[in-house]
N, C-alpha and C positions, 0 to 999 in steps of 0.2 A: 505494499499499500505506499502510498504518498505520506513523506516523513511529517509532515504538519500532518496528518490525519492521524499517525501513529500518537505524535506527544497529545493530541487531544483526548483518542481512546487510552492515553497513558495517565492523563493528568487530567483539573477539569478546567484548563485554561479552553477558550475560542481557539478559532482557527486563525484571528488575525493575532490574538494574542500569541501564538505559539512560532508566526510568519515574525514577529518583531524580537523574539526571542533567536530564532535563527540568523538575523543579521547581524547578531550581538557576539556571534560567534560560542556560544555557551552550549552549542549541540554537538556531541561527537559520533560518528558512528564506525564503530570498530576502529578508535582510536585516533581517527581524524576529523576535524573539524568542518562541521556541513551546514552550511547559507543555503542550499535551494529545498526550499519547500514542496517541489514535485521530486525530489528526491524517491526513487524506491525504493522501501525497505521489508524486509521480512521477519519475523518473529526470531530466526536465530540470532540476526545481527547484536553485536551488543549499542545498544544507543542509551547517550546519557546525558541530563540537564544539569548544568553545574556542579557535574561530579555524581549526579545521582543515580541509579540504572534504572530505566523505566523499562517497563512491561505492562504490554497492552490488557484492559480488560478483555473478555470473551466476547465474541461476536455474537450477535443479536441475528437471530432465524424467526420473524415472524408472519401466520398469515393473514390478509383481508378482509373482510367481504365490502367491495369498493360501492357506494350508491353515486346515485347518477347527479352531474352537476357537483363532482368533483374532478380534481386532477392528479394526476402522477406529476407530481412535481414538488421539489421542496421549497418553492416559493408559491405564494398566493398570485393570481392573475386574474382573468374574469369571476374563477369560480375556486372554493378555497382547496389546501391541499390537501388529501387524505391521509395526512401525519397527524389532523388534527385529532383523528380518532384514537392515536395512539396514545395511552395516557402512562407513559416514560418518559424517565428523566433524559433529557438529551433527543426527545424522539427526530428532530431536524436532522442531526447528524446521521440517521438513516436512509434511503434511496431503494427506489422501486426497481425490485428485476423485471423488466417488461410493462411498458408501458400498457394502458388502457385508455379510450377517447373519454372525453367529458361525459358523454351520453352513455358512456356501456359501464356494465356493472359487472358487480362478480368478485371471481378470485385475483387478488396483487398478493406477491411476493417481497416482503421487505425486511432489508438486513442493513449492515453495517461493512459487510464482505465483500469486495471489490471481485475475487473473483471466483468465491461463490454465485454471486450475480452472471458472471459472465458464461459462466456455464447453464444458465438458465437458461440465456437470449441467442448466446451463440449459435449462427444455424448450423456450424459443423456438430453441434452436440444432437442437435435432431430430435429435441428436446417435442414431446408431443403434446399443444395446447386443444383443449375440447371447446368449441364455441356452442352455445345453444342459437339460433337464428332467428327471428320471424321475419317474415317477407311479405311485401306489399302484393304480390303476385302469388297466387296459388301454383303447385306443381304439379300438373295433372300427369296422370298414369300414364298417360303414353312418353309422357315426357324425362320421365323421370329415369329410367334405364340410360340412357344416351346423356342426359345429366350428371348420372354418378360418375361416367367414366368419362366424362369430358372433367371434369375435377381429378380424377385418378390422374389422367395425361398430365395435367397442368392448365394453366387458366394466363391468356395473352392479356397484360393487365396495359392498360394506357401509360405511357412514358417510359414500359420495361422492355431490356432487350431479353432478356429469359424469362421462357414460360414459368409461373410458379412451382415450389415441388409440388411431386404427388398429394393430395387430401383425402380423407374419406370424409362423402355423404351420406348420409343419414337420415329417411325421412322419420318424423314424429308424427303431422298432420302434416294436410294441404298448405298452409301457408306459413309451417315451420321446422328446421331439421337441427341434427347437429353437424359439427363441422368440425376433422381432426385437422391443423397443420402443424407444419415443424417448423416456421420459420416466423417471422413479424416485418413482414415490409407494414409500411406505412399506412396506416385503414386496410389491411390486406381484406378483411372479408366484404367489404363492406365495396372493395374495389372489384374482389372478384365477382361476387353476384352484379355487381353494376356493366362489369364485362360478359355477362349471360344476358344482360335484359329485367335485372330485376333490380328489385331496391330492399336494403336492410330497411327494417322500420324501427327495430329494437333488437339488441346486442348483448350476452349476458356469456361470461366464460366461467367455468364450471370445475376445466381441472390444467393442470399443469405438470406432467409428467404421472406420477401417481400419486400428488397430490390432490384431495377433490376438496373444492368446497362446502360440499355436505349440509349438514344443519347449521351454520353457519349462520346468523341473521344477519340483516343488513347492517354495515358501522362496527360491525365488534369482527375481533381482533383474538387471535390466540398466539400463541409461541409456536413454532414447529417439533416435531417431534425428532428425536435422533434419529430414526430411519428416513424421515422425510429429508433433513438436513441432509442425510450421509449421500443420497442420491443424486448429486449434485456438486458433488466434493472433489 
C-alpha cells in the first residue's frame, strides 16, 4: 500500500498529517529516509516514525446492501456516499471494491486492502457478478434462445473495440432476468441491454464471487467471514 496510507493505518494521523511528517524526513523505511507519500510498502518492511516502529492495523472487509440514490465514492457529490452507512471509526478510510451506479442497488464490497479489492475487480480474475435486471420490454419466448446465445458469445457495446466477455442470461419473468458477468465496464449491464434494443429499468446486484447479499436489509452492513475474505486473497 502507499506509505502515507500505511502511516494512517498505524497511527491516528490523517493523510495530510502523514504527508507533512514525510516531508520532515522523520519516516524511515528499511533504514532509509522516505519522503514519497506514494511509495509502495508492505507489511514485512521495517517502517519507523520518530524512531518508533509502525505496525498497521488489520485490514477490514465488509459488505453493504446499497440503497438507491447513494454513490460508491469517498466523497459526497449529488448523492451521499454509501460510507455514511458504515458506523465505524475512520469509515471514510475505506473504499469500495467495484462500484455501482447511483440508481443501482445491492451488494457492494468495502475494504481498506488495495490488493484485495484489485482481485475483486480485475477482469483477469474473472470474478462472476450476478445482477437482477428489470427490463422495459418483455422477452418473448421466441426471442429467449437467441438472446441467451448472443450474451454467451458477447455483446458489441457502442464505442468498444472488443465484444463483452461471455455472460450468462437466465429468465426469471418476461421482463426480469438474472445476468452473470465477469468484468465491469462502465454502465456495462445497461449498455448490454441497450445494444440488443431493450432498456434497463431497475438493476440490483445480488452476488460477487460466492458472496451473496442474502437477507441483508437495505442500508445494512456486516463484516465478511474469513472464508468470504479468503477467496480474493
